Backbone as CSV, one residue per row, in Angstrom:
resi,resn,N_x,N_y,N_z,CA_x,CA_y,CA_z,C_x,C_y,C_z
1,MET,106.633,35.875,39.101,105.197,36.053,38.996,104.627,36.651,40.267
2,ASP,105.171,36.232,41.453,104.655,36.744,42.706,104.954,38.225,42.846
3,ARG,106.172,38.603,42.440,106.522,40.023,42.534,105.665,40.860,41.585
4,ALA,105.429,40.351,40.426,104.602,41.084,39.462,103.180,41.236,39.989
5,LEU,102.679,40.183,40.595,101.333,40.244,41.134,101.249,41.228,42.280
6,LEU,102.248,41.231,43.147,102.290,42.181,44.254,102.365,43.612,43.746
7,ARG,103.128,43.805,42.682,103.257,45.156,42.111,101.910,45.654,41.598
8,TRP,101.185,44.780,40.902,99.868,45.182,40.385,98.874,45.447,41.515
9,ASN,98.946,44.645,42.559,98.073,44.885,43.707,98.371,46.219,44.363
10,TRP,99.663,46.528,44.453,100.068,47.800,45.074,99.598,48.981,44.244
11,LEU,99.761,48.873,42.937,99.307,49.957,42.045,97.784,50.143,42.147
12,LEU,97.079,49.026,42.270,95.621,49.103,42.386,95.219,49.804,43.678
13,LEU,95.930,49.493,44.776,95.637,50.133,46.052,95.874,51.627,45.975
14,VAL,96.936,52.012,45.348,97.251,53.441,45.214,96.195,54.151,44.387
15,ALA,95.791,53.526,43.286,94.807,54.156,42.405,93.469,54.337,43.104
16,LEU,93.058,53.320,43.867,91.780,53.405,44.542,91.802,54.375,45.697
17,ALA,92.979,54.622,46.247,93.092,55.532,47.385,93.229,56.977,46.962
18,LEU,93.407,57.229,45.661,93.545,58.608,45.190,92.260,59.387,45.397
19,PRO,92.358,60.710,45.633,91.151,61.539,45.774,90.300,61.462,44.513
20,GLY,89.010,61.412,44.703,88.083,61.378,43.563,87.733,59.980,43.134
21,SER,88.414,58.989,43.681,88.093,57.619,43.280,86.784,57.149,43.871
22,GLY,86.387,57.747,45.014,85.130,57.370,45.642,85.252,56.164,46.534
23,CYS,86.435,55.561,46.657,86.595,54.374,47.481,87.719,54.584,48.489
24,ARG,87.650,53.933,49.627,88.679,53.986,50.654,88.857,52.592,51.245
25,TRP,90.039,52.371,51.807,90.355,51.096,52.447,90.512,51.342,53.925
26,TYR,89.590,50.776,54.711,89.639,50.942,56.152,89.625,49.575,56.814
27,SER,90.707,49.281,57.560,90.788,48.062,58.366,90.449,46.816,57.557
28,GLY,90.972,46.776,56.341,90.772,45.591,55.525,89.424,45.518,54.861
29,VAL,88.636,46.616,54.897,87.309,46.620,54.297,87.218,47.764,53.304
30,TRP,86.777,47.449,52.109,86.580,48.500,51.122,85.350,49.321,51.506
31,TYR,85.482,50.625,51.446,84.393,51.513,51.802,84.196,52.519,50.691
32,LYS,82.981,52.548,50.172,82.640,53.485,49.112,81.460,54.319,49.563
33,PRO,81.706,55.585,49.940,80.597,56.410,50.428,79.610,56.743,49.327
34,PHE,78.342,56.916,49.741,77.277,57.324,48.820,77.067,56.330,47.680
35,SER,77.355,55.050,47.933,77.237,54.068,46.851,75.783,53.789,46.481
36,ASP,74.845,54.060,47.412,73.450,53.735,47.154,72.624,54.927,46.685
37,VAL,73.270,56.056,46.511,72.540,57.246,46.083,72.182,57.112,44.613
38,GLU,70.905,57.238,44.322,70.433,57.133,42.939,70.209,58.536,42.389
39,ARG,71.013,58.880,41.423,70.894,60.197,40.815,70.100,60.063,39.521
40,THR,68.853,60.497,39.569,68.006,60.398,38.389,66.907,61.444,38.449
41,THR,66.503,61.908,37.294,65.381,62.842,37.193,64.174,62.150,36.575
42,PHE,64.234,60.828,36.440,63.147,60.076,35.827,61.913,60.115,36.722
43,LEU,60.785,60.496,36.146,59.538,60.566,36.895,58.898,59.182,36.921
44,THR,58.907,58.559,38.069,58.304,57.241,38.214,56.787,57.356,38.119
45,PRO,56.098,56.237,37.856,54.631,56.295,37.814,54.017,56.871,39.086
46,ALA,54.597,56.528,40.238,54.053,57.041,41.497,54.169,58.565,41.558
47,LYS,55.282,59.091,41.066,55.466,60.545,41.067,54.500,61.202,40.085
48,ARG,54.300,60.566,38.949,53.397,61.142,37.960,51.956,61.146,38.493
49,ILE,51.579,60.049,39.161,50.227,59.977,39.724,50.035,61.037,40.795
50,ALA,51.047,61.246,41.633,50.949,62.263,42.683,50.768,63.651,42.081
51,ALA,51.494,63.928,40.994,51.355,65.225,40.332,49.969,65.372,39.704
52,ILE,49.454,64.290,39.157,48.119,64.323,38.547,47.055,64.562,39.609
53,GLU,47.201,63.920,40.747,46.234,64.116,41.831,46.226,65.559,42.315
54,GLU,47.377,66.200,42.299,47.437,67.620,42.675,46.638,68.471,41.697
55,ILE,46.725,68.106,40.407,45.927,68.837,39.411,44.445,68.593,39.662
56,GLY,44.085,67.357,39.937,42.684,67.035,40.196,42.125,67.763,41.400
57,ASP,42.972,68.034,42.380,42.518,68.746,43.576,42.144,70.195,43.279
58,ARG,42.557,70.694,42.118,42.257,72.081,41.760,40.909,72.226,41.078
59,ALA,40.205,71.097,40.853,38.915,71.145,40.160,37.869,71.835,41.025
60,THR,37.129,72.739,40.403,36.070,73.470,41.103,34.691,73.180,40.537
61,GLY,34.627,72.452,39.418,33.343,72.183,38.788,32.852,73.313,37.915
62,GLN,33.687,74.318,37.684,33.317,75.454,36.855,34.126,75.446,35.564
63,ASP,33.558,76.000,34.529,34.235,76.079,33.237,34.890,77.457,33.117
64,THR,36.069,77.595,33.685,36.798,78.854,33.692,38.142,78.667,32.994
65,PRO,38.801,79.752,32.611,40.091,79.616,31.908,41.133,78.806,32.683
66,ASP,41.228,79.011,33.983,42.223,78.252,34.739,41.869,76.771,34.801
67,GLN,40.564,76.448,34.855,40.139,75.054,34.835,40.407,74.425,33.467
68,GLN,40.186,75.189,32.412,40.478,74.698,31.068,41.966,74.421,30.902
69,GLN,42.802,75.285,31.472,44.243,75.097,31.397,44.674,73.821,32.110
70,ALA,44.071,73.548,33.256,44.398,72.327,34.001,44.017,71.085,33.195
71,VAL,42.851,71.116,32.553,42.415,69.977,31.745,43.315,69.818,30.523
72,ASN,43.748,70.923,29.938,44.677,70.861,28.806,45.960,70.143,29.200
73,GLU,46.411,70.402,30.414,47.620,69.744,30.906,47.407,68.242,31.048
74,LEU,46.240,67.861,31.561,45.928,66.438,31.673,45.817,65.786,30.296
75,ALA,45.227,66.489,29.349,45.067,65.949,27.994,46.415,65.714,27.336
76,ARG,47.359,66.623,27.549,48.696,66.440,26.972,49.381,65.215,27.580
77,GLN,49.193,65.010,28.861,49.842,63.883,29.522,49.303,62.544,29.047
78,ILE,47.989,62.446,28.899,47.407,61.141,28.567,47.726,60.730,27.133
79,GLN,48.042,61.685,26.280,48.350,61.364,24.888,49.639,60.561,24.753
80,THR,50.562,60.723,25.706,51.849,60.033,25.621,52.071,59.043,26.765
81,GLU,51.089,58.900,27.644,51.261,58.033,28.816,51.054,56.572,28.450
82,ARG,52.035,55.731,28.784,51.956,54.317,28.471,51.471,53.474,29.641
83,ASP,51.617,53.968,30.845,51.233,53.206,32.025,49.720,53.315,32.233
84,PRO,48.980,52.190,32.205,47.516,52.263,32.361,47.086,52.805,33.716
85,LEU,47.870,52.569,34.760,47.502,53.089,36.075,47.575,54.608,36.097
86,VAL,48.526,55.152,35.384,48.643,56.610,35.311,47.514,57.171,34.456
87,ARG,47.173,56.488,33.369,46.056,56.949,32.538,44.754,56.916,33.338
88,GLU,44.608,55.892,34.159,43.422,55.808,35.008,43.364,56.980,35.979
89,ALA,44.519,57.343,36.532,44.584,58.485,37.450,44.241,59.783,36.730
90,ILE,44.660,59.889,35.481,44.361,61.091,34.698,42.856,61.224,34.484
91,LEU,42.198,60.121,34.136,40.750,60.181,33.913,40.000,60.444,35.216
92,LYS,40.515,59.916,36.313,39.892,60.194,37.606,39.977,61.684,37.917
93,ALA,41.128,62.280,37.645,41.289,63.714,37.880,40.411,64.520,36.936
94,ALA,40.338,64.095,35.673,39.533,64.818,34.691,38.052,64.776,35.044
95,GLY,37.625,63.732,35.751,36.221,63.609,36.103,35.721,64.731,36.985
96,GLY,36.599,65.408,37.689,36.167,66.498,38.558,36.038,67.834,37.850
97,PHE,36.474,67.901,36.600,36.428,69.164,35.861,35.196,69.220,34.971
98,ASN,34.535,70.355,34.966,33.314,70.531,34.178,33.623,71.358,32.937
99,THR,34.447,70.803,32.070,34.784,71.477,30.819,34.512,70.518,29.664
100,PRO,34.268,71.033,28.466,34.016,70.147,27.323,35.163,69.185,27.056
101,LEU,36.402,69.660,27.177,37.544,68.791,26.908,37.625,67.653,27.914
102,ALA,37.277,67.912,29.164,37.298,66.856,30.176,36.335,65.738,29.805
103,GLU,35.139,66.102,29.343,34.163,65.078,28.947,34.628,64.337,27.698
104,GLN,35.286,65.036,26.799,35.828,64.378,25.610,36.903,63.370,25.988
105,MET,37.730,63.719,26.966,38.759,62.794,27.441,38.139,61.534,28.024
106,LEU,37.097,61.705,28.822,36.445,60.557,29.444,35.778,59.671,28.396
107,THR,35.155,60.284,27.402,34.519,59.510,26.334,35.566,58.740,25.535
108,ALA,36.691,59.386,25.261,37.771,58.706,24.544,38.334,57.563,25.379
109,GLY,38.302,57.702,26.707,38.801,56.653,27.581,38.007,55.368,27.490
110,LEU,36.782,55.440,26.983,35.967,54.234,26.816,36.552,53.295,25.763
111,LYS,37.480,53.784,24.954,38.095,52.969,23.909,39.540,52.612,24.239
112,ASP,39.951,52.872,25.472,41.313,52.543,25.880,41.522,51.031,25.826
113,SER,42.759,50.620,25.609,43.063,49.186,25.522,43.035,48.494,26.873
114,ASP,43.094,49.267,27.972,43.137,48.674,29.308,41.749,48.657,29.933
115,ASN,41.379,47.518,30.523,40.051,47.388,31.136,39.852,48.360,32.293
116,GLY,40.881,48.531,33.109,40.764,49.421,34.256,40.538,50.862,33.861
117,VAL,41.175,51.281,32.792,40.993,52.651,32.307,39.569,52.835,31.806
118,ARG,39.048,51.845,31.094,37.678,51.948,30.584,36.670,51.968,31.726
119,ARG,36.936,51.169,32.767,36.035,51.196,33.929,36.038,52.576,34.577
120,ARG,37.213,53.151,34.716,37.306,54.483,35.311,36.565,55.503,34.460
121,ALA,36.655,55.387,33.143,35.945,56.309,32.259,34.437,56.199,32.474
122,CYS,33.931,54.976,32.594,32.496,54.781,32.848,32.085,55.415,34.166
123,GLU,32.849,55.171,35.204,32.508,55.703,36.518,32.483,57.226,36.515
124,SER,33.474,57.831,35.891,33.543,59.292,35.860,32.426,59.888,35.017
125,LEU,32.083,59.224,33.915,30.976,59.707,33.090,29.650,59.575,33.824
126,GLY,29.490,58.510,34.591,28.260,58.346,35.359,28.078,59.435,36.393
127,GLN,29.158,59.900,36.971,29.081,60.967,37.962,28.636,62.291,37.345
128,ARG,28.853,62.449,36.053,28.450,63.699,35.396,26.939,63.745,35.144
129,ALA,26.307,62.566,35.044,24.848,62.470,34.878,24.346,63.301,33.703
130,ASN,25.080,63.256,32.606,24.699,64.000,31.407,23.817,63.112,30.528
131,PRO,22.551,63.475,30.283,21.664,62.643,29.459,22.215,62.364,28.069
132,ALA,23.050,63.252,27.552,23.606,63.047,26.216,24.557,61.851,26.167
133,LEU,24.995,61.384,27.327,25.931,60.272,27.379,25.240,58.913,27.374
134,VAL,23.915,58.887,27.444,23.190,57.619,27.528,23.507,56.688,26.353
135,PRO,23.457,57.145,25.104,23.760,56.219,23.996,25.184,55.674,24.055
136,VAL,26.114,56.516,24.488,27.509,56.086,24.563,27.667,54.985,25.605
137,LEU,27.101,55.194,26.784,27.211,54.209,27.849,26.443,52.931,27.512
138,GLU,25.314,53.080,26.831,24.551,51.898,26.415,25.387,51.042,25.466
139,GLY,26.112,51.695,24.573,26.966,50.951,23.647,28.050,50.166,24.371
140,VAL,28.626,50.766,25.400,29.647,50.066,26.186,29.018,48.897,26.934
141,ALA,27.856,49.123,27.549,27.171,48.063,28.292,26.792,46.895,27.390
142,ARG,26.604,47.161,26.120,26.168,46.129,25.193,27.330,45.353,24.591
143,SER,28.442,46.027,24.313,29.442,45.390,23.456,30.859,45.331,24.007
144,ASP,31.138,45.919,25.152,32.509,45.849,25.642,32.876,44.400,25.951
145,GLY,34.116,44.058,25.709,34.556,42.685,25.897,34.825,42.277,27.327
146,ASP,34.815,43.226,28.256,35.102,42.916,29.660,33.829,43.057,30.487
147,PHE,33.524,42.037,31.286,32.288,42.039,32.075,32.260,43.209,33.055
148,ASP,33.360,43.459,33.747,33.385,44.526,34.742,33.207,45.903,34.110
149,VAL,33.686,46.075,32.899,33.476,47.347,32.198,32.000,47.516,31.872
150,ARG,31.352,46.438,31.431,29.918,46.517,31.130,29.126,46.839,32.396
151,VAL,29.522,46.228,33.502,28.857,46.519,34.775,29.020,47.996,35.130
152,ALA,30.225,48.524,34.942,30.474,49.939,35.247,29.607,50.843,34.374
153,ALA,29.409,50.449,33.110,28.569,51.247,32.217,27.110,51.209,32.663
154,VAL,26.632,50.041,33.104,25.252,49.925,33.579,25.051,50.768,34.831
155,LYS,25.992,50.711,35.746,25.902,51.531,36.955,25.916,53.017,36.609
156,ALA,26.705,53.381,35.611,26.741,54.779,35.183,25.388,55.207,34.621
157,LEU,24.731,54.328,33.868,23.388,54.625,33.373,22.414,54.818,34.521
158,GLY,22.636,54.070,35.601,21.769,54.206,36.761,21.879,55.556,37.443
159,GLY,22.937,56.292,37.142,23.084,57.620,37.718,22.454,58.718,36.883
160,ILE,21.909,58.357,35.725,21.278,59.332,34.828,19.770,59.084,34.872
161,LYS,19.062,59.922,35.556,17.641,59.675,35.836,16.756,60.260,34.733
162,THR,16.705,59.558,33.605,15.857,59.964,32.488,15.159,58.726,31.923
163,PRO,14.033,58.901,31.226,13.381,57.763,30.580,14.298,57.068,29.574
164,GLU,15.148,57.840,28.906,16.077,57.254,27.938,17.060,56.312,28.627
165,SER,17.503,56.698,29.816,18.414,55.841,30.553,17.724,54.553,30.985
166,ALA,16.452,54.662,31.395,15.702,53.463,31.796,15.576,52.486,30.631
167,LYS,15.285,52.995,29.448,15.185,52.120,28.273,16.538,51.496,27.936
168,ALA,17.593,52.274,28.114,18.933,51.765,27.810,19.311,50.612,28.727
169,LEU,18.725,50.576,29.914,19.042,49.517,30.871,18.468,48.168,30.472
170,LEU,17.651,48.122,29.434,17.159,46.842,28.932,18.306,45.922,28.533
171,VAL,19.422,46.524,28.122,20.575,45.725,27.711,21.083,44.875,28.867
172,ALA,20.919,45.353,30.087,21.341,44.581,31.263,20.213,43.691,31.773
173,LEU,18.996,44.215,31.767,17.863,43.453,32.294,17.568,42.212,31.457
174,GLU,17.832,42.280,30.161,17.554,41.152,29.280,18.782,40.279,29.033
175,ASP,19.862,40.587,29.738,21.071,39.771,29.608,20.829,38.390,30.214
176,ARG,21.483,37.380,29.673,21.289,36.018,30.175,22.025,35.758,31.482
177,ASP,22.965,36.648,31.812,23.732,36.478,33.044,22.951,37.063,34.228
178,PRO,22.606,36.241,35.227,21.854,36.756,36.382,22.582,37.885,37.111
179,ALA,23.911,37.836,37.109,24.671,38.892,37.780,24.456,40.236,37.079
180,MET,24.438,40.214,35.752,24.198,41.451,35.011,22.754,41.913,35.206
181,GLN,21.807,40.979,35.260,20.421,41.343,35.515,20.279,42.039,36.873
182,PHE,20.996,41.522,37.864,20.940,42.115,39.196,21.439,43.558,39.166
183,VAL,22.531,43.793,38.452,23.057,45.162,38.327,22.049,46.049,37.616
184,GLY,21.383,45.495,36.586,20.364,46.256,35.875,19.190,46.619,36.760
185,VAL,18.773,45.693,37.621,17.671,45.973,38.545,18.039,47.106,39.497
186,GLU,19.227,47.042,40.059,19.673,48.099,40.963,19.723,49.451,40.248
187,ALA,20.190,49.439,39.006,20.259,50.684,38.245,18.861,51.232,37.960
188,MET,17.912,50.335,37.652,16.532,50.766,37.408,15.921,51.384,38.667
189,ARG,16.214,50.817,39.798,15.715,51.394,41.047,16.263,52.803,41.247
190,ASN,17.531,53.005,40.890,18.120,54.340,41.026,17.488,55.331,40.050
191,VAL,17.245,54.865,38.817,16.712,55.767,37.791,15.269,56.152,38.093
192,THR,14.458,55.171,38.478,13.023,55.405,38.634,12.609,55.714,40.069
193,GLY,13.425,55.349,41.020,13.046,55.535,42.414,11.989,54.552,42.863
194,ARG,11.795,53.464,42.115,10.756,52.487,42.438,11.386,51.121,42.686
195,ASP,10.861,50.424,43.673,11.322,49.087,44.009,10.197,48.110,43.717
196,LEU,10.405,47.276,42.705,9.382,46.314,42.299,9.712,44.914,42.774
197,GLY,10.540,44.814,43.800,10.902,43.502,44.291,12.005,42.878,43.463
198,GLY,12.033,41.563,43.438,13.110,40.869,42.748,12.727,40.284,41.410
199,ASP,11.564,40.621,40.913,11.105,40.075,39.635,11.686,40.904,38.494
200,VAL,12.636,40.337,37.784,13.291,41.066,36.695,12.295,41.435,35.610
201,ARG,11.298,40.592,35.383,10.317,40.852,34.321,9.560,42.145,34.573
202,ALA,9.323,42.465,35.839,8.624,43.703,36.158,9.458,44.917,35.755
203,TYR,10.753,44.842,35.959,11.632,45.955,35.581,11.778,46.041,34.063
204,VAL,11.760,44.875,33.411,11.820,44.876,31.944,10.592,45.571,31.374
205,ALA,9.425,45.255,31.917,8.187,45.879,31.443,8.213,47.379,31.692
206,MET,8.724,47.793,32.839,8.773,49.222,33.136,9.761,49.936,32.230
207,ALA,10.854,49.273,31.914,11.831,49.889,31.021,11.278,50.044,29.611
208,ARG,10.451,49.094,29.189,9.887,49.147,27.845,8.741,50.139,27.733
209,ASP,7.834,50.108,28.712,6.599,50.891,28.615,6.578,52.122,29.511
210,GLY,7.513,52.184,30.427,7.529,53.319,31.342,6.676,53.124,32.566
211,THR,5.891,52.035,32.610,5.043,51.751,33.781,5.190,50.292,34.156
212,PRO,5.187,49.983,35.439,5.309,48.578,35.863,4.015,47.829,35.609
213,PRO,4.070,46.524,35.419,2.841,45.738,35.215,2.045,45.633,36.501
214,LYS,0.756,45.399,36.352,-0.073,45.204,37.527,0.257,43.862,38.160
215,GLN,0.395,43.884,39.468,0.770,42.669,40.178,-0.408,42.147,40.990
216,GLU,-0.498,40.845,41.062,-1.540,40.217,41.856,-1.260,40.440,43.339
217,PRO,-2.288,40.665,44.154,-2.043,40.817,45.588,-1.497,39.529,46.165
218,THR,-0.486,39.681,46.982,0.182,38.494,47.512,0.054,38.366,49.029
219,SER,-0.545,39.351,49.681,-0.641,39.262,51.138,-1.661,38.200,51.536
220,MET,-1.498,37.611,52.701,-2.418,36.585,53.195,-3.811,37.158,53.426
221,ALA,-3.863,38.417,53.864,-5.177,39.031,54.093,-5.952,39.134,52.805
222,ALA,-5.265,39.482,51.720,-5.937,39.608,50.431,-6.441,38.250,49.955
223,LYS,-5.622,37.198,50.178,-6.034,35.866,49.756,-7.240,35.381,50.563
224,VAL,-7.228,35.658,51.872,-8.350,35.269,52.712,-9.619,35.952,52.276
225,LYS,-9.483,37.228,51.881,-10.661,37.992,51.440,-11.297,37.359,50.198
226,GLU,-10.414,36.788,49.320,-10.932,36.142,48.140,-11.667,34.852,48.476
227,TRP,-11.291,34.245,49.591,-11.899,32.953,49.951,-13.232,33.104,50.677
228,ILE,-13.558,34.293,51.155,-14.788,34.462,51.944,-16.011,34.435,51.028
229,PRO,-16.924,33.503,51.239,-18.121,33.446,50.376,-19.182,34.464,50.816
230,PHE,-20.223,34.619,49.999,-21.394,35.452,50.308,-21.003,36.885,50.636
231,ARG,-20.095,37.452,49.864,-19.751,38.843,50.142,-20.796,39.764,49.562
């Protein structure tokens, strides 16, 4: 048995030492060069995101054939992309392009299954400040299942300075959550350029009627003036 075992060990040593085996025996230590080299053409998410960012850097804000081609490339990628972080990167890149397909991609992103992708879609749509998007963003602010997505939609409405956007912000101002009301107030200030203090009711009235309610004077001088008799 010992001789047989020695014979098999010897044959194994010879086989491993043959050219092309990739292994060598040096000073009692097995050595296999290039053992950690990973040979693959698989595009990792990080590589895909880097390539997408390069496409986004080509955005000029113009609707030209080369810009349309770049957006077409992004549209093809997002149709088969399973990684939500990569889809988010695609929508971020698409946000810089001023083409109809880019806006369609962002609108479609509002229905993505991932919360982060939907938030990115809201943010990118808000940057476009297109009044036609007000009903779409209002719908997201009203019914999306994720609080942060609704907040992103309200902030996006705040970037569209139209009376329609102000009315749409009622969905946030009349929300029972004080945090959402606060976001609605900030958005109303952006839309109207007016600061009515911290009274949410004042912003609700302005959103409904277009004008803030009349407020009682609150300064001490005004109160003193009311107290002076024999005027």
